[in-house]
N, C-alpha and C positions, 0 to 999 in steps of 0.2 A: 256518252258517259263523260262526266266532268273529270278534269285532270286529277283531282285529289282522290276520287273514288278509283280511278284507273290505277294510280300508284299504289293504293291500298290493296287492290286485288292482286297486283303483281307481287307485292311484298308477301302477302298471305300465301300465294302460290309457291313462291320461292321457299318460304319457310316450310311449307308442306313437303316439298321435294327433299329439302335438307333433312327434315325429320324422318321421312320415309327411308332415306339412304342411311341415316344414323341408326335407326332402329333395326334395319336389316343387318347392318354390319355388327351391331351390338348383340343381336339375338343369335345370329348364325356363326359369328367369328368369336366374340368374347365369351358368350354363354356356351356356345357349341351345341345349340339345339339341332338334333338330327345328325350330328357328326358320327360317322362310323369309326369305331376304335377297334383295332385288332387285338387278339389275345397273344400272350407271350409265346404260347405253344406254336404259333404260326411262324416263328422265327427260328433259325438254326443255331441257337445259342444255348449254352448251359450256364445258367445264372444262379447265384446264391447270395444270400445276405451275410454281411459281416456285422454282427450285432454286439454293441457294447454301449453302456451309458455315456461314456466319454466321446463316442462317435455319433451322438444325436444332435440334431439341429445344426448341421454344418452347411452354411450358406454357400461356400465356395471351395473349390479344389484347385491345386496346382501340382503338376507332375514334373519332377526334376528327371528328365530323360537320361542324363548322364550318370547321376548318382543313384538312380533307381529308387527314389523316395517320393511318395505321394503325401502332400501336405493338405490339411483340411482345417478350416476355421470353424470351430464348433462352439456354439453357445448353449447347447442343451435344448431339447425340444420344448420343455416348459419355459425355460429362460427366454428362448427366442419368441415364443408366443406371448409371453407376459411383458417383455421389454422390446417393443418393436414400433418405432415411430411411424413407419410406413402404414401400419395397420391401426394406428391410434392407440396402441397399448403402451401407456406411459406411466405405469405404476412402478416406481423405483424399487419397491420392496419385492417385486416379481423377478428381478434380475437373478441370474443363476448364482447361487452361493459360490464364492471363490472366483467368479468371472468366467470369461470364455478361455478356451485353450487352442493354441495352434498345435494340432496333432500331426504326427509323422508316422508313416507306415512304409516298411521296406518291402516293396511290392514283389520282389523276386524270392522272398523268404517267408512263406506263410507261417512256419513254426508249427509245433504240435497243437497249439490252441487255436490256430487259424486266424490269429489277430495280426500277423505280419510284423511282429516286433513293435506293436503300437506303443508310442511314447509321446509325451508332450515336449515342446520346445519352450524352455523357461525364459521369460523376458528378464533382462538385466538393465539396470539404470533407468527404469521407467517407474514413476511414482504413482500414476493413476490419478483419477479425478479427486479422490479424497486422501491420497497417500497410501492406499492399501495395495497398490501395484496391480489392480485388476484391469482386464481388458474387456470390452464388449464388442466382439467382432461381428462384422457383416461380410462384405466382399473383400478380396485382396488380389494383388498381382505381385509378380516377382521380376526383378531385373538381375540378369546374370552379369556380374561385374567382372569376374575373372574365373579361372578354373577352380579357384578355392572359395570365392566369395559370392554370396547372394544378398540382395537387398529386398526385403519384404515391405511392401506398402500395404498396411492394414487399415481398413476403414474401422474406426473405433467409435461406436455410438455411446459416448460417455454420458453419465448423468450430469445435469447442471448443478453447479455448486457456486457458493459465494466466495469472497476473498479469503474467508477463513475455512474454506473447504467444507462448508456445511451444505447439505442438500437443499436445493430450491424446488419449487413445485413444477415438475416436468409437464404436468397436464396443462399448465398455463403457458409455459414458455418453450416446451419441447426439449429434446435431447441436445447435447453439445457435441456434435459430430466433428471428428478430426481424422486426419490420415497420419498414422504413426509409422515411421520408417525404422526398421531394425536390420542390423547386419548379422548374417549367419555364415559361419565357416562350415563348408560341407563336412558332414560327419559329426559335428558338435550337437549337443542337446541344449545349448543356451544361445540366445540371440541378444545382441547388444543394441540398446536404443540409440538411434542416431539423431532423429529429428522429428518434431511434431509440426505438421502442416495444419494450422488453425486459421480459418478465413471466413468472413461472412458469406462468401459464395458457396461454402461447404455447409449446407444446412439440412439436407435430407438425403445424405449420401447412400448410394446403393451399390454401384459398381465402380471400379477404378482400373485404368489401363496405363501402364508406364510407357512414356514416350522417350525419345532420345534425350540425352543430357540430363536425365534424372527427373524431368518434369512428368506430369501425368494429366490425363483427362478423367473426369469423374461425372457420373450421372447423379443428379438429384431427382428422385422419383416423383416428387410433388412440388407444388408452387411455393410451399412454405412448411414450417414445422407444425403449426396448429392453426385453427381458425376456420371460418366458413368458406373462404376461397379454396382452401385445401380440400374440403369436402366436395367441391364442385369439379375437381380435377378429372374424375372419371368421366364426366360428361363433356367438358370443354378443354381438357388438357391443362398442363401447367408445369410439367417437369422440364428440365433442361440438362445440358451438358456444359461443364466449365473446364477451362484449361488452367492448370496451375504450374507455372515454371518453377524450377527448383529454388531460385533465389528471389522471385518477384511475387506480388500478390496474384491471386486467382482472378480470372475474368470470365464472363459468360462466353461460351463458344457457339451456343445456339440460342434462339429465342425461347421464352418460357411457354412453349405450346406443345410439348411432347406428351404423349399418353403413357405414363408410367415407364419411362426409360429405365432399363434394368442393368443386368450384368454385362456391360459393354466390354469389348476387347480390341486390342490392336492386332491386326492380321500380320502375317509374314510379309505382306505387300506394303506394309506401313499405313494402310488405311484403317480407319476406326469404324467398327461395326457396332451399331446401337440397336438393341432389341427393344420391343415394346411388350409389356406384360398384359396389355389390353387390346392391341390391334395386330392385325396380320400385316406387319410392316417392319422390316429390318432396314434401317437406313445405313447405307454405305457412304462414309464421309471421308473427307481429306482435310487435314489440319494445315492451314496456311501460316505464313511467317508472322501474321498479326494475331495468331491464336484463335482464329475462327474456323469452324468446321463448315465446309461446303458440301452439298449433297452430290454424290457421284451416281448413285443408283439405288433402287429399292428392290429388295428381295422379299418374295412372299412364299410362305410355307403352308398357308392355309389355316394357321392358328397363331396365337400370341406365343412369345418366347420369354423365358426367365433369364437364364445365363448362357454365355458363350464360353468356349474353351478352344484353343488353337493347338493342334498336335504337331509333332515333329516334321510332318510332311507339309504343314501349312493348311491342312483341312480344318474347317471350323465345325465344332460339335455344339449343337443347340439343344437345350432342354425345353421342349415344347409344352404348352399348357392346353391340353385338349378340353379341359373343363375348368375355366378360370375360377368360377365361384365355388367349386368344390375345393380347389387349392386354398382359397381364401378361408373357407370354413375349417380346413385342416390347420391353417396357421393359427386360428383361434383356439382350436381344440385338437392338438396333434395326435392324441391317443383315442379320441372319440370319433374322429372323422377320417375318411380316406379320399384319395384323389388319383385318378389314372395318370399315366405318364407316357410321353412320347419323346424319343431321341432322334434327331436328324443329323446327317452329315452334309455339310455344304462344301462343294469343291469349286474352285475358280478355274475355269477352262478358257481357252482362247476365244471362244464365241460367247462367253458369259458364265453365269453361275449355274451349277447343277446341284440339286438337292435330292437326297434319298432318305426315306424313313428307315432307320436302322433297327429300331425295336420299339415295341409298344406293349403295354400291359393293361388291358381293359379291366381284368378281374383283380389287379393289384396283388398277384401271387408273389411277386418279388419286388417289382418297382412300385413304390407307393409315395406319391408326393415328391417326385424327383425334381430338383431345382438346378442341378449341375451335372455335367457329364465330362469325363476326361478319358482320352483314348491313348493307349500305349502302343505306338507304332511297332516297337521292337517285338513285343509279345503278341500283338494283334488282339489285345484285350481292352476292355473299357471298364471304368469305375464310375459309379453313379452315387450321388448323395442327395439327401432330401431332408424333409422335416422330421 
């Protein structure tokens, strides 16, 4: 066999092996073909839904364990499906009228209506993209500054505008994602705008995790805002994580090769946990002094994961995606489609990480399209939110 033919045969064989591995991973992990999903009746919990229009389409949750308030970033189900760069939905007219709301619920006081004193936290001192003071919320994180003060880091998927605050064509240039920081005094219903983090490295923002000294890490779920390369991300990867110091420009903390990195969080151990909404791979990473994330370990749960949350004990709660393409369909049509949900708890032990499937809902009796889970250690209860 001549050398050229031999090299060709080797390359073809390697490509065949890679393709076989990729298809197997894609079919059985991402699509979830043949995956056994349990019914909610198999778990020892009494679950019920809290339904209200203002609590629809809430991408992320955060629990203030001390003040006993659960916060939710809610864009509305239709608003979230109509204005969502990650899904290619970039029609500005489909944004939720009046914008997103940061909702608050007093979790120890359900009230007669069962809505837990639901109320919005009104932003002050924030003009918005066009001067209308509206927010377009995705994920968020909170830094406890003192016993009285909280700093909210809100991913804001703003529409693009020109110098005169006139809308530009988002379908051509994408959204104008920023991270907006607000200060809230515990017990107040208004939050004061402190700072906008706007940076070219923040372009497809999905999740944010506050680090020490007020900086943060942020996941870009795609390789870009729009374009052909973005469309290939599902096949070859392209997302990344960036580190943004409080007073310096953002910088890439990982290469652009991640598969839909989603709602990352900083654990109680200081490590950064990065989920993938396409692969069975949770990357446990450590941020160094140069702003780079180095891989420490990989955790596998058997399915992709949307968002993380860390409870008061340091356990990590993960919203699993047993049927990725069903959740994608639900994102496009939240009232016409459904998607099963799985919630895991990840515990760090001396010998490594342990995970347990906490609850699952195959028939979607209660949990439908869940993207985030928060656990209240004090009451032993959990809250879930979805599309």
